[in-house]
N, C-alpha and C positions, 0 to 999 in steps of 0.2 A: 732482872734475873738473866734475860737472854743476853745483856751486855756483859754481865760478869762471866758467863759461860764462854763467850767468844774470847774474852780477855784471857781466861785461863788456857784456852786452847792456843791462843797466840803465844803466850808466856812459854809454853812447852817448846816452841820453836825458835826462841830468841837466841839460845846458845848453841843449837844443833839444826843445821840445815835439813829440810825434809826432802828426801829423794825417793822416787819410785820409777819403775820401769814396767812397761807392757810387754808380756811374752806371749806371741802368737804361734799357733801351729800352722795355720793357713790364713791368708787375707783374701784369696781369690779361688774361684771354682768354676768349673763348666759342668752343667748338669742337663739332663733330658727335660724338655718342657713338661711342666705339670707336677715336677717333684720339688721337694724341699731339701734344702742344704743347711747344716748348722756350722758356723765358723766360731771356733771357741778359743780361749786364752785365759791368761792370769795377769793380775796386777800384783807386783811384788813390791813390799815395803822394805826398802834398804836403808832406811834411817835408823836412828837409835831411839825413836819415839813412835807413839802411835800416830796415825794420819787418818784424815777423814775425807773420803772420796766421794765425789759425784761423777755419774756418767750421763752425757747428754748426746743424743743422736741429732747433730746439728744439721746434717744433710741427709735426706732419704729420696734420692733420685732414682725412682724405680717406675717401670710401666704401671699404667693404672689399674691393670688387673693383678698385680703382685701386692704382697704385704710382707713387712718384715716385723719382727719381734725381738726386743732387746732385754736380756736378762743380766742383772748384776747383783751378785750375791744371792739373796733370797727373793729379790724384787724382779718381776718381769713386767716391762712397760708395754701397754697395748700396741697394736700394729700402728695406729695413727697418733700416738703420743711420743713426741720427739724430745721432750725435756723431763727432767726428773720430777716426779710428783712431790708435793709438800707433805709435811707431817700434820699431826692434829692441830698444831699451833699456827699452821700456815707458813712455817719456815721450810726452805728447800731441804729435802731429805738427803741424807749422806750415809755412807757405809763406813764404820770405823774399821781400820785394819791394823793390827798390833805390829810392832817392831818385829821384823824378820818374818812376818806371816804374809799370806797371799790371799786374794779375792778372786773368785772365778767369775768369769762373764762369757756369754755367748750371744750371737746375733743370728737369727733364722731368716733366711730368704725363702719365701713361698712363691714359686713361679706359676705361670699359667700355662695350659696345654695348648699352645699355638704352633702352627707350622713353621712361622718365620722365626729367625733368630732374634732374641731379645737380650737387653743388657740392663743391669741395675747397679747402683752404687749407693753406699751408705758411709757417712762419716761420723765417727764416734769420738767424743772428747772425754778424757778423763782429767779431773781436777781436784787438787787438794784444797779445801775450803779455807784453810788457814793460810798456807803460803801462796795460794793461787797458782801454784806449779801445775802445768798441764802436759798432757801427751795426747796426740791425736792419731787415729788409726783409720785408714780407708779400707773398706771392704767391697769387693765387686763379685758379681756373679753373672755368668753368660749362660742363657738357656738355649740349646740348640738340638736340632734332631741329629743323632749319631750317623755318621757316614756309613753307607752300606758296605758290608764286608767285601773285601776284594775277592777275585777268583782264587780258587784253591790251586789251580794249576793253569799253565799255558802249554801250547804245542806249536812248535815251528815245523813247517813242512818244507820240502825242497822248493828251490826257486822255480823249477818247471815240473808241473804235475801231469803234463802231456807231452810225450816223445814219439819220434819216429825212428825206427831202427831197422837194420837189415834183417830180413827173415832168417831164422835159425840162431840168432844172437839172443842175449838175456839183457835185462836192464833192471837195476835195483834203485828204488826210491828210498831215500833216508830222511828221517826227521828226529826231533828231539821232544821229549816230554819233561817239563820242569815242574817240580812240586813246589809252589810258592806258598803253602800253607805253613802253619806252625806245628805240624805233627806228620809223622809218617802216614803215608797213604798207599793203599793197594790199588794199582791201576789195571785196567782191562783194555786190551787191543782186540777188537772183534771185526772179522771180515763179513760185513753184511751182505755184500753182493760180489760174485766172482763171475761176471759176465765175460767169458773168454771163449775162443774156439776150442773144440774138443781136443785138438792136438797140443794146445798150450797148457801150461801149469803155472800157478803162483804160489808163493809161500809167504809166511810171516816170520819175524824175528822181533822179540821184545824181551830182552834178558835171556830168554830161552828161544830155541828155534825148533818148534814141533814139525811133524811130518806135514807134507804139502796140503793134506786133506783137512787138517785141523784148523778150525775157524777162530778159535779163541785162545789167547795167551795172556797171562797176568804177571805182574811183577811188583814187588814192593820197592817204593822210592822214598828215602828219607826226606824230611823237610830241608828244603834248601838244596837238594840234589837233583839230578837229572838222569835220564836213560834214553839212549838212542833206540829208534824202532826202524824196521826196514820191510818194504814190500817188494818182493822179487817176482819178476815176469820172465818165463822161459818160453820162446817162440819156436814155431818150426820153419823149416826152410823150403816148404813145398808151395805154400800159397801166400799171397799178400792178404792181410787180414788186419783186424783191430779188436781190442777188448779193454774192459776197465774193471777195476776193483774199487768197491767202496768200503771204507773202514770207519769205525767208530772208536773213539777213546774217551773213557770216563774213569772216575776214581770212587771207590766203594764208599758210600755214605754221602756223596756229593750229588748235587742235582744237575751240574753242567755236563754236556756231552759235546765233544768236538768230532764232526764228520768231515772226512776228506775222500775225494775221488782221484784215482790215478788211472790214466789212460795211456795205452801203448798201441801204436800202429807199426805193422812190419810190412816190409816191401821186398819182394823177391824180384830181383832184376832179371833182364833177359840174357844175361851172361850164362853160359852152359854151366849147370851146377857141377861142383867138384866130383860129386858121386858119378857123374856120367862122362867126365873127362878121362882120357887115358892116363892111367897111373902106372908109372914105371919104377917107383921107389916106395920103400917102406919108411914111413915117419910118422911121428907124433905131431898132432895138430893143436895140442893144448888142452886145457880143461877150463870149464865155466860153470859157476862162477869161481873165481879165484882172487881173493880169499873167499872161503866157503864156510858154511855151518848148516846142517851137519853133512850134506851131500853136495857132490859136484859131478859133471859129466865129462869124461875124458874122451877126446875123439883122436883117431888115428887112421891112417890109410894103409891098404894092403894092395900090393901089385898083383897077387895072385892068391889062389886057395891057400890058407895058412892055418897052422895049429897055434892058437894064441894063449899065452898065460900072462896075467897081470899080477905083479908083486909090488907092495907098498912097504917102504923102510922109513923108520924114524931117523933122527939126525945122527943117532949112534951107529947106524948101519944094521939095526935089528929089523928083521922082517915081522911086520905086525899084521899083514894081510896077504894072502894068496889065493888066486882064483883061476882055475883052468877053464877058459872059455870055448875049448874045443876047436873044431875046424870052422873058419869063417871065409866067406867068399871075398873076392877082390872087391876093392872100392873103399869108401869112407865108412867106418864103423864107429859106434858110440857105446861106451860102457859107464853106467851110473854107479858111482862109488859112494857108500854111506859110511861116514866116520862117527857115528853116534857113540860108539863105545871107546873112542880115542879122545885124547886130551889135547888142548890147543897146542899149536905149534907148526913148525915146518916138517914137510914130508917129501920123500922122493918116490915116484912111482916108475917101475920098470915094465915095460911090454916087450915080451919076447915072441917072435913070429918066424917059424921055420929056421931057428938058430940065430936070427938077427935080433939085435937088442937096441931099444931106444928108451931114453930116460927123460922124465920131465919132473918139475918142482911144483908143489902146491902148498898153500898155507891154510891151516884150519884155525879159525877163531871162533871160540865160544864165549 
């Protein structure tokens, strides 16, 4: 009876060659240790007749703590059975697949929860029992711990975080904050310590430039974007001194914090200060910082007691600010100008003293 059955099967293929192909979604995967992964596909009968298929797991090269399970049609072979089981008569079991139809199969890799990276491979052969046509598919799985997530941001600081300057001058430290995450983040710049002499001042800029006494400023940075920050020191010209500012930068919802310390030392030389030198002419000494945001100090010298007026003009010549400073003594004078209500751009400032006029140029950057 068995001989007759095999003869009939063979006769069906005498006049039409049997063909099939294996259609896979994935043949390899990377998973976390201790998890299972199912790789699945279909065997398609592309012949004009029914075919009878067997599936054999001929290679099962996996770590000793792993298992694999092969399912073909309605049959699933146990983890340690690599050949197709037999039917009730002791004959190799097979799966009939009608012409134009398909058979589903999958192989499951069960990995072990180990710290080291492990690799497993299984080789499955599909064979038509009549024509002995075969197709072999190799499956592989790597189990490894996921790499720790990268930092959400990075900060670059100036090349020099400690400087020595002439007393009475200012210095601006500049750095960049980079959002390296995959989402927009709100960043905070905080002045944690402001250990400076009483006559000095420092200020922060990070998107916005608040008043000097404000210790926190925040700004939204889109993913992949960056933003500059600045820490500005303004010293006095009376005494040689030093001071430092400690800042912290972090992103809302993230655990990392970057801390930086900026130090400035000022030196007042033995040269007679300009204030005490004999001043014979009226002239502007410039403004600092320049560019500025939102305030700058304009310095000028007066040869005698003078009535002083300061006027600021935009590039169109329109007066946007006027201040009568009254009578001022001879010597070097300073005027603090705040442009908080003005927009970015170039401005001219004119100082009038006893009918004499001097003009300077400054740049506001917001």
